[in-house]
N, C-alpha and C positions, 0 to 999 in steps of 0.2 A: 503494500499500499505506500509506502514513502517514496517508491520510486515514482508514484504518479503525481505524487504533490510535489515533488521534485521538478519533476515535467513541468507540472503548472507553475511554479514560481521562476521557472528559467526562461519559460515562455512568456512569463510577464513582464520580467525583467529588460529582454531582448526588444519585446514590443513596444515597453517603454522607452527605452533607448531609442529607436528607430522613430517611435511619433514625435520625441521633442526633437529630435534632429531634422527631421523633414520640417516640421512645423514651423522651426526657426528658419530654415532655407526659405520656404513656400510665404510665409507670413511677417514681413518685415515691419508694415505699417504696425499704426496703435489703432485696430480695429476691434469697435465694440464688441462684434460677435465673436471675440477671440476666446473669450471664456465659454461661451458656448461649444465652440468647436473643441476646445480642451476638455471638457466636460463631457460631449458626447464620446470622445476620442477616448476617454480612460474608460468609461462604461464598455463600448466595444472592446477595447483590449481585455478587459476582465473576463467578458463574457465568452469571447473566443478562446483564449486562455484555458478556460475551462471547456470549453469543446474539444480544442487539441488533447488534453490528457483526459477527456472521456474516452476520446476515438481511441487512443493508446492502451487505454483499460480493454475496451472491447476489441481491439486487435489481440492483444494477449487471451482474453477470455476465449476467443474462436478458436485462436492455435491449443490450447490447452484441451479443448474436446475433442479436437481432430486427430 
């Protein structure tokens, strides 16, 4: 079980680093919608990271049954 938790946190860290790197490149101005973009991006990162870790879990579960 700890394998999937580490996959989740690794995916979160890599996604956050990429999110902030690309956001600083593309959003150089002081746009008021910037906070909304960061909020939605953070929510998407967490949900997609959870999805990736669940997919790894399902793949391992299917491998064990075969």
